[in-house]
Backbone bond lengths (Angstrom), bond angles and torsions (degrees), N, CA, C in turn:
res aa  C-N    CA-C-N  psi(-1)  N-CA   C-N-CA  omega(-1)  CA-C   N-CA-C  phi
1 X - - - 1.443 - - 1.530 108.24 -
2 X 1.315 117.20 131.79 1.454 121.58 -179.11 1.517 111.81 -81.40
3 X 1.326 116.66 -43.61 1.460 119.90 179.67 1.513 108.73 -166.11
4 X 1.325 115.42 160.18 1.458 120.36 172.00 1.506 107.91 -104.61
5 X 1.294 115.14 142.99 1.454 120.87 176.88 1.513 106.19 -135.48
6 X 1.312 116.95 127.11 1.447 120.33 -179.68 1.517 108.95 -101.76
7 X 1.306 115.95 112.06 1.460 122.27 174.74 1.525 107.31 -91.17
8 X 1.319 117.58 160.70 1.462 119.59 -179.77 1.528 111.78 -51.07
9 X 1.309 115.47 122.77 1.464 124.27 174.98 1.531 113.97 68.87
10 X 1.303 118.38 -1.33 1.469 119.18 -179.60 1.525 109.94 -143.80
11 X 1.304 115.28 144.23 1.459 120.39 175.81 1.523 108.37 -98.72
12 X 1.318 115.31 129.05 1.461 121.74 -177.96 1.525 108.48 -117.79
13 X 1.324 116.13 134.61 1.459 121.15 175.02 1.519 108.93 -109.13
14 X 1.330 116.00 139.76 1.460 121.52 173.17 1.523 106.61 -101.59
15 X 1.322 115.92 121.97 1.459 121.83 -176.62 1.521 110.44 -130.34
16 X 1.318 114.53 163.90 1.462 120.63 173.26 1.526 108.28 -70.05
17 X 1.323 117.37 132.57 1.466 121.67 174.06 1.528 108.23 -92.25
18 X 1.323 115.68 161.47 1.465 120.33 -179.28 1.526 109.71 -142.68
19 X 1.312 114.70 178.69 1.460 120.60 178.92 1.530 111.15 -58.92
20 X 1.325 117.26 -28.66 1.468 121.24 177.18 1.531 111.84 -61.68
21 X 1.322 117.32 -21.97 1.465 122.51 -178.81 1.522 113.18 -90.94
22 X 1.332 117.61 1.84 1.464 120.88 -172.02 1.527 113.12 -52.07
23 X 1.315 118.04 -48.74 1.471 120.36 -175.68 1.522 111.56 -61.78
24 X 1.328 117.45 -46.23 1.471 119.43 -178.53 1.525 111.32 -71.89
25 X 1.324 117.67 -34.04 1.467 119.79 176.44 1.526 110.60 -66.17
26 X 1.327 116.25 -40.85 1.461 119.89 179.10 1.532 110.55 -66.15
27 X 1.316 116.85 -41.20 1.467 120.53 177.70 1.531 110.28 -60.31
28 X 1.333 116.88 -43.82 1.466 120.79 178.42 1.527 110.99 -64.74
29 X 1.315 117.06 -41.90 1.471 121.45 178.04 1.531 110.08 -58.47
30 X 1.319 116.85 -42.09 1.472 120.93 179.41 1.526 111.70 -68.82
31 X 1.334 116.98 -37.51 1.469 119.92 176.51 1.524 109.80 -62.12
32 X 1.323 116.24 -41.91 1.468 120.72 -175.50 1.526 113.31 -77.17
33 X 1.327 117.55 -36.23 1.462 119.77 -171.44 1.527 114.90 -122.20
34 X 1.320 117.59 -0.06 1.463 120.54 176.35 1.516 112.77 54.18
35 X 1.330 116.08 -132.18 1.471 120.18 -177.16 1.527 112.38 -68.53
36 X 1.326 117.11 -12.04 1.464 121.11 178.73 1.532 112.64 -94.66
37 X 1.319 116.93 7.72 1.467 121.27 -179.72 1.527 110.55 -67.05
38 X 1.328 114.93 153.17 1.458 119.34 170.92 1.527 108.60 -62.49
39 X 1.315 116.23 150.47 1.462 120.73 177.48 1.528 109.86 -72.35
40 X 1.317 115.01 159.00 1.458 120.16 176.84 1.530 110.19 -61.32
41 X 1.331 116.55 -36.59 1.466 120.68 179.94 1.533 111.12 -64.52
42 X 1.340 116.45 -40.44 1.459 118.97 179.33 1.527 110.58 -67.41
43 X 1.331 117.10 -42.21 1.466 119.85 176.95 1.524 110.55 -61.10
44 X 1.327 117.28 -39.85 1.466 120.96 177.57 1.534 110.11 -59.80
45 X 1.335 116.54 -44.87 1.469 120.06 178.31 1.522 111.29 -59.36
46 X 1.333 116.50 -42.97 1.463 119.28 178.53 1.528 111.44 -64.47
47 X 1.311 117.17 -39.77 1.465 120.44 -177.94 1.522 112.91 -67.04
48 X 1.317 118.12 -31.38 1.472 120.11 -178.24 1.524 112.86 -95.60
49 X 1.311 117.77 -9.36 1.466 122.00 -179.30 1.529 109.51 -72.00
50 X 1.344 118.16 122.43 1.467 120.01 -179.39 1.532 113.74 -64.27
51 X 1.324 117.98 -15.74 1.466 121.15 177.92 1.529 112.24 -87.37
52 X 1.330 116.46 -5.52 1.464 120.95 -177.57 1.519 112.09 -89.74
53 X 1.324 114.50 152.98 1.458 122.65 174.73 1.529 106.76 -124.57
54 X 1.327 117.03 95.34 1.464 119.93 178.87 1.535 110.78 -93.88
55 X 1.316 115.92 125.93 1.460 121.54 -179.42 1.520 110.17 -122.09
56 X 1.324 114.91 154.60 1.463 119.71 175.06 1.523 108.86 -137.40
57 X 1.324 114.98 149.62 1.463 122.11 174.80 1.517 106.71 -107.87
58 X 1.333 116.13 125.69 1.457 120.52 -177.91 1.523 110.24 -129.99
59 X 1.329 115.25 151.94 1.457 120.90 175.99 1.524 109.02 -78.96
60 X 1.326 115.90 175.46 1.464 120.57 177.22 1.523 111.68 -58.44
61 X 1.335 116.59 -27.24 1.464 121.08 179.83 1.527 112.36 -87.64
62 X 1.334 117.16 2.62 1.459 121.07 178.62 1.514 114.68 85.51
63 X 1.319 117.31 12.04 1.465 122.20 -179.21 1.530 110.06 -79.18
64 X 1.333 116.74 126.95 1.462 121.69 179.80 1.527 110.04 -71.42
65 X 1.342 116.01 124.72 1.470 120.07 178.60 1.522 112.21 -123.75
66 X 1.326 117.25 -6.62 1.455 120.03 178.94 1.513 111.11 -170.01
67 X 1.327 114.97 163.45 1.462 120.01 176.75 1.523 109.60 -155.63
68 X 1.300 114.47 157.68 1.466 121.82 174.82 1.519 106.90 -146.95
69 X 1.317 115.54 138.19 1.461 119.68 176.09 1.520 108.08 -131.05
70 X 1.319 114.72 125.51 1.453 121.53 176.03 1.513 109.21 -125.52
71 X 1.306 114.61 170.74 1.468 119.94 -177.64 1.518 108.41 -145.59
72 X 1.319 116.75 137.80 1.459 122.12 175.93 1.521 107.63 -83.10
73 X 1.332 115.93 125.43 1.462 121.74 -176.94 1.523 109.79 -135.01
74 X 1.317 115.12 156.26 1.463 120.55 176.17 1.524 108.14 -106.07
75 X 1.319 115.73 124.58 1.463 122.08 176.15 1.523 106.16 -120.39
76 X 1.318 115.93 107.96 1.461 119.82 -173.57 1.515 108.57 64.32
77 X 1.319 116.72 -125.03 1.460 120.80 179.50 1.524 111.89 -97.96
78 X 1.313 116.74 3.62 1.461 120.98 -174.49 1.531 111.72 -104.25
79 X 1.322 115.69 139.14 1.462 121.56 173.73 1.524 107.18 -94.61
80 X 1.338 116.31 123.76 1.465 120.77 -177.19 1.527 110.08 -126.21
81 X 1.305 114.61 156.28 1.453 121.36 172.01 1.515 108.48 -100.54
82 X 1.317 116.75 121.79 1.467 121.65 -177.94 1.527 108.02 -104.35
83 X 1.312 116.87 116.92 1.461 122.01 177.09 1.526 107.69 -81.38
84 X 1.317 116.88 116.51 1.465 120.94 -179.05 1.517 112.54 -89.80
85 X 1.322 116.66 -41.31 1.460 118.53 -179.54 1.521 110.42 -153.69
86 X 1.309 114.91 146.27 1.463 123.41 175.17 1.521 105.90 -137.05
87 X 1.322 116.29 113.81 1.465 122.29 -175.25 1.524 109.78 -122.81
88 X 1.320 116.16 133.63 1.465 121.13 174.02 1.522 107.77 -132.87
89 X 1.307 115.26 130.11 1.461 120.05 178.63 1.534 109.31 -56.61
90 X 1.324 118.45 137.77 1.472 120.99 -174.91 1.528 114.95 -51.72
91 X 1.323 118.42 -38.87 1.466 119.88 -178.50 1.527 113.13 -77.22
92 X 1.330 118.14 -1.26 1.464 121.72 176.31 1.530 112.17 -115.17
93 X 1.309 117.48 6.63 1.466 120.52 179.54 1.524 110.63 -73.54
94 X 1.333 114.24 154.53 1.465 122.99 179.60 1.535 111.98 63.39
95 X 1.322 115.03 29.40 1.469 121.39 177.15 1.524 111.25 -123.08
96 X 1.328 117.00 7.26 1.455 120.45 178.25 1.516 115.31 92.20
97 X 1.321 117.76 1.50 1.468 120.39 -178.13 1.526 110.57 -67.61
98 X 1.327 117.33 -46.04 1.462 120.64 179.38 1.517 111.62 -61.76
99 X 1.331 116.43 -43.05 1.469 120.39 178.67 1.524 110.77 -62.97
100 X 1.331 117.08 -42.12 1.468 120.43 179.52 1.526 111.14 -63.58
101 X 1.321 116.75 -42.05 1.467 120.17 177.84 1.522 111.38 -63.43
102 X 1.329 116.68 -46.21 1.463 119.87 -177.65 1.527 111.09 -66.53
103 X 1.329 117.74 -41.14 1.471 120.39 177.56 1.526 110.83 -63.62
104 X 1.324 117.21 -39.20 1.470 120.58 177.34 1.521 110.85 -63.70
105 X 1.322 116.24 -42.45 1.462 120.86 178.30 1.527 110.17 -62.98
106 X 1.323 117.32 -43.93 1.469 120.92 177.78 1.522 111.07 -60.71
107 X 1.335 117.57 -40.40 1.469 120.53 177.74 1.524 111.17 -62.16
108 X 1.319 117.00 -41.02 1.466 120.47 177.53 1.529 110.63 -65.80
109 X 1.318 117.00 -40.37 1.473 120.61 176.24 1.531 110.18 -57.97
110 X 1.336 116.49 -46.24 1.475 120.51 -179.79 1.526 110.83 -58.92
111 X 1.330 116.46 -46.26 1.470 121.12 -179.49 1.525 111.44 -57.99
112 X 1.332 116.48 -29.92 1.466 121.36 -177.96 1.526 112.53 -94.86
113 X 1.323 116.74 12.21 1.457 120.81 173.13 1.513 116.30 86.75
114 X 1.312 117.88 13.22 1.471 120.05 179.21 1.526 110.32 -72.30
115 X 1.316 115.10 137.27 1.458 121.60 -179.92 1.522 112.49 -89.87
116 X 1.334 115.71 -25.33 1.465 119.91 178.28 1.513 109.25 -154.76
117 X 1.323 114.26 163.25 1.464 121.54 175.11 1.518 107.74 -111.73
118 X 1.328 115.79 143.44 1.462 120.84 176.25 1.527 108.41 -129.05
119 X 1.314 115.42 155.96 1.460 120.36 176.73 1.515 109.56 -158.86
120 X 1.314 114.86 164.90 1.453 122.11 173.72 1.523 106.83 -123.92
121 X 1.327 115.24 144.45 1.460 120.68 -179.50 1.522 108.36 -142.80
122 X 1.322 116.56 139.36 1.465 120.75 178.62 1.530 109.57 -59.46
123 X 1.319 116.13 138.35 1.469 120.43 -176.10 1.528 112.49 -62.08
124 X 1.329 117.36 -20.75 1.463 119.81 179.87 1.531 113.39 -98.97
125 X 1.331 117.62 6.99 1.464 121.45 179.19 1.530 108.98 -90.96
126 X 1.323 115.58 71.82 1.462 121.34 -173.65 1.524 114.30 -61.07
127 X 1.347 120.08 -40.18 1.468 118.24 177.72 1.531 112.74 -60.37
128 X 1.331 117.15 -41.90 1.465 120.20 179.34 1.525 110.72 -67.52
129 X 1.317 117.14 -40.57 1.468 121.04 178.84 1.528 109.91 -60.35
130 X 1.329 117.15 -43.61 1.475 120.73 177.74 1.524 110.78 -60.72
131 X 1.336 116.85 -44.12 1.463 120.72 179.84 1.521 110.70 -61.28
132 X 1.320 117.32 -47.31 1.459 120.44 -178.01 1.527 111.14 -63.14
133 X 1.313 117.66 -40.16 1.470 120.40 176.80 1.523 110.40 -63.57
134 X 1.321 116.76 -44.25 1.461 121.86 179.14 1.527 111.48 -58.55
135 X 1.331 116.48 -34.86 1.464 121.18 -178.08 1.525 113.23 -91.25
136 X 1.338 116.82 10.34 1.455 120.04 170.92 1.512 117.01 95.24
137 X 1.314 118.16 12.91 1.466 120.26 177.83 1.523 109.96 -80.22
138 X 1.325 115.06 142.25 1.461 123.21 176.15 1.521 107.88 -107.67
139 X 1.315 115.95 133.13 1.465 120.59 -179.51 1.522 108.36 -89.45
140 X 1.336 115.25 120.67 1.462 120.49 -168.83 1.516 114.55 -106.36
141 X 1.333 117.82 -24.62 1.465 119.13 -178.77 1.521 110.57 -162.87
142 X 1.319 113.75 164.28 1.467 121.38 173.69 1.525 106.76 -110.85
143 X 1.319 116.18 129.32 1.459 122.34 -177.06 1.524 108.76 -106.47
144 X 1.311 115.94 107.79 1.468 121.49 -177.83 1.529 110.96 -65.93
145 X 1.298 116.18 134.50 1.469 123.74 175.45 1.532 113.59 56.60
146 X 1.316 117.65 26.67 1.466 121.77 -176.86 1.531 111.75 -58.43
147 X 1.316 116.05 -42.12 1.467 120.94 -178.73 1.524 112.28 -97.41
148 X 1.317 117.27 15.09 1.458 122.10 -176.98 1.520 109.46 118.95
149 X 1.282 115.23 172.36 1.466 121.27 -175.06 1.536 111.84 -54.39
150 X 1.324 114.79 122.84 1.454 121.20 178.13 1.517 115.21 77.58
151 X 1.322 117.80 7.49 1.471 121.55 -178.69 1.525 109.37 -119.25
152 X 1.322 114.80 90.04 1.462 121.58 -177.00 1.527 111.23 -81.50
153 X 1.326 113.76 161.47 1.464 121.51 176.10 1.516 108.90 -132.21
154 X 1.318 114.82 157.18 1.458 121.25 167.10 1.516 107.13 -99.54
155 X 1.315 116.54 143.04 1.463 121.50 169.17 1.520 106.14 -97.78
156 X 1.316 115.54 135.95 1.460 121.35 179.07 1.518 108.43 -132.06
157 X 1.325 115.28 154.66 1.462 119.40 178.48 1.515 110.46 -147.73
158 X 1.317 113.82 161.43 1.464 121.29 -179.21 1.515 108.14 -147.60
159 X 1.324 116.72 131.13 1.457 120.20 173.80 1.519 108.53 -72.50
160 X 1.323 114.82 135.44 1.458 119.76 -179.51 1.522 110.47 -99.83
């Protein structure tokens, strides 16, 4: 267990996710992003990649309520943590689960020598944008057609 986080009325644990979690992680990804969700094959690649940090948020009963997957990458001479996805089940949103997952991921990035965290977020994903700003991310650019034709993203980063 990486850390405990107590959300209102419920105790949430942040744990390492594994390939055994693929089906439930993919189901959550589809709930959160619909037709724009990552494919099961891409999630599988992230889960088996030794540079990836897959995390899950579970209730005391072991029920998956959120996940985050990041990857340690080298950009130029800098080691960065790249946040690939942050998913929170709709009935657990605005309870601190997303913040707990992202903070846990940032802590893991720091332990692995990352100097900053980077992420991309759809320009119309206002709840996620608010969360990232609240947690200290700076929005540095707009990426045209990042998620496909007509679906732009913002790039954001945070010094760790």
